[in-house]
ROTORRO-754631 format. One record per residue: chain; x, z, y of N, C-alpha, C in turn. Coordinates in steps of 0.2 Angstrom, whole numbers, plus 2048, in hexadecimal, padded with zeros to 3 digits. Layout:
A/X/Z/Y/X/Z/Y/X/Z/Y
...
***
This chain:
A/805/802/7FC/800/800/7FF/805/7FF/804
A/801/7FD/80A/808/7FD/811/800/7FD/818
A/805/7FE/81D/801/7FF/823/801/7F8/826
A/7FE/7F6/82E/7FC/7F1/832/7FE/7F1/839
A/7FE/7EC/83C/7FE/7ED/843/7F6/7EF/845
A/7F6/7F2/84B/7EF/7F3/84C/7ED/7EB/84F
A/7E5/7ED/84D/7E2/7E7/84F/7DC/7EB/855
A/7DD/7E8/85B/7DA/7E6/860/7D3/7E2/861
A/7CF/7E4/862/7C7/7E1/863/7C6/7E2/869
A/7C4/7DE/86D/7BF/7DE/873/7B9/7DF/872
A/7B4/7E4/873/7AD/7E5/872/7AB/7E8/878
A/7AC/7E8/87F/7AB/7EB/883/7A7/7EF/883
A/7A0/7ED/887/79C/7F5/887/797/7F6/87F
A/79A/7F1/87B/794/7F1/875/79A/7F5/870
A/79D/7F9/871/7A1/7FD/86C/79C/800/868
A/798/804/869/793/807/865/78F/803/860
A/78D/7FC/863/78D/7F8/85F/790/7F4/859
A/797/7F3/85C/79C/7F2/857/79D/7F5/851
A/79E/7FC/854/79F/802/84F/799/801/84B
A/791/802/84B/78D/804/847/78C/7FC/842
A/78F/7F5/846/78E/7F0/841/794/7F0/83B
A/79A/7F5/83D/79F/7F5/838/79E/7FA/833
A/799/7FE/835/797/804/830/794/801/82C
A/78F/7FE/82C/78A/7F9/829/78C/7F5/825
A/791/7F0/828/796/7EB/823/799/7EF/81E
A/79D/7F3/820/7A1/7F5/81A/79E/7FA/816
A/798/7FD/818/795/800/814/791/7FC/80F
A/78E/7F6/810/78B/7F1/80E/790/7EF/808
A/795/7EF/808/79C/7EC/802/79E/7F1/7FE
A/79A/7F8/800/79B/800/7FA/7A2/801/7FF
A/7A4/802/805/7A9/806/809/7A6/80D/80B
A/7AB/80F/80E/7AA/816/812/7AC/816/819
A/7A8/819/81D/7A9/81A/823/7A8/821/827
A/7AB/825/829/7AC/82C/82B/7AF/82B/834
A/7A9/82C/836/7A8/82C/83E/7A5/82A/843
A/7A5/82B/849/7A1/829/84D/7A2/823/853
A/79F/822/858/7A0/81B/85C/7A7/81C/85E
A/7AA/820/860/7B1/821/862/7B6/820/85F
A/7B6/824/857/7BB/823/853/7BA/823/84C
A/7BE/824/845/7BC/825/841/7C3/822/83C
A/7BF/821/836/7C3/821/831/7C0/81C/82C
A/7C0/817/829/7BD/813/822/7C4/810/81E
A/7BF/80E/818/7C1/80E/812/7BC/808/80F
A/7C0/801/80D/7BD/7FC/80A/7BF/7FA/804
A/7BF/7F9/7FE/7C2/7F6/7F7/7C1/7EE/7F8
A/7C7/7EC/7F6/7CA/7E5/7F5/7CA/7E3/7EF
A/7C9/7DA/7ED/7CB/7DB/7E6/7D4/7DE/7E4
A/7D5/7DD/7E8/7DF/7E0/7E8/7E0/7E7/7EA
A/7DC/7EA/7EB/7DC/7F1/7EB/7D7/7F4/7F4
A/7D8/7FA/7F3/7D5/7FC/7FA/7D8/7FB/7FF
A/7D6/7FB/805/7D6/7FB/80E/7D4/801/811
A/7D9/804/812/7D7/80A/818/7DA/809/81E
A/7D7/80E/823/7D8/80B/829/7D4/810/82E
A/7D4/811/835/7D0/814/83B/7CF/80F/83F
A/7CD/813/843/7C9/80F/849/7C8/812/84F
A/7CA/80F/855/7C8/813/85C/7C6/811/860
A/7C0/810/866/7BE/80E/86B/7C2/811/870
A/7C3/80C/875/7C8/80F/87C/7C6/80A/880
A/7C1/80A/887/7C3/805/88D/7C0/7FE/889
A/7BC/7FE/885/7B9/7F8/884/7BC/7F2/880
A/7C0/7F7/87B/7C5/7F4/875/7C6/7F9/86F
A/7C4/7F7/86A/7C3/7F9/864/7CA/7F8/860
A/7CD/7FD/860/7D5/7FD/85B/7D2/7FF/855
A/7D5/7FA/84E/7D5/7FC/849/7DB/7FB/846
A/7DE/802/843/7E4/802/841/7E3/803/838
A/7E5/7FE/833/7E6/7FD/82E/7EC/801/82A
A/7EB/808/82A/7EE/80D/825/7F1/80C/81E
A/7ED/809/81B/7EF/807/813/7EC/800/811
A/7EF/7FD/80E/7EE/7F7/80C/7F0/7F4/807
A/7EF/7EF/802/7F1/7EC/7FA/7F7/7E9/7FF
A/7FB/7EA/7FB/803/7E7/7FB/801/7DD/7FC
A/7FF/7DD/7F7/7FE/7D4/7F7/7F8/7D1/7FA
A/7F4/7D6/800/7EE/7D4/804/7F1/7D2/80A
A/7F1/7CB/80B/7F4/7C8/811/7F1/7CD/816
A/7F6/7CF/81C/7F2/7D1/820/7F0/7CD/826
A/7EF/7C9/828/7E9/7C2/82B/7E3/7C2/828
A/7E2/7C2/820/7DD/7C2/81C/7D9/7CA/81F
A/7DC/7D0/81E/7DA/7D6/820/7D8/7D7/827
A/7DB/7D2/82D/7DA/7D4/832/7D3/7D0/834
A/7D3/7CB/832/7CC/7C6/832/7C6/7C8/82D
A/7C5/7CC/829/7C0/7D1/826/7C0/7D6/82B
A/7C5/7DA/82E/7C3/7DF/833/7BE/7DD/838
A/7C1/7D7/83B/7BF/7D5/841/7B8/7D3/840
A/7B5/7D0/83A/7B0/7CE/839/7AA/7D3/838
A/7AD/7DA/833/7AB/7E0/835/7A8/7E3/83B
A/7AB/7E1/840/7AB/7E7/846/7A8/7E1/84B
A/7A5/7DC/847/7A2/7D5/84D/79A/7D9/84F
A/798/7D8/856/792/7DB/857/78D/7D8/856
A/78E/7D1/852/787/7CD/84F/783/7D1/84A
A/787/7D4/846/783/7D8/83E/77B/7DA/841
***
C-alpha cells in the first residue's frame, strides 16, 4: 500500500453537496465514510485492494488525500474515481 499526492477539487459554495454526493457514491459501492461536511475519512474496495483516504473542505476547495492504495493501482485511475465520487451531479 502507498499514499498519493493530495487531490484538489474546486467545489465553490457546493462543498456540502459534493461531500454528500461522495458519501452516497462510496456507500453505494460498499465503501465507508466517517465525517461531516468539512472533513472525514473514507475507505472503498477495488479489485486490486482497498483505497483509504481523507477529505477536508477549505475556502471552496475540497482536498482529498489518499493515505493507502494498492501498489499496482495507477494513481491516475484512483484520482479519476475520486473526482467522480466528489462531483456534485450525483
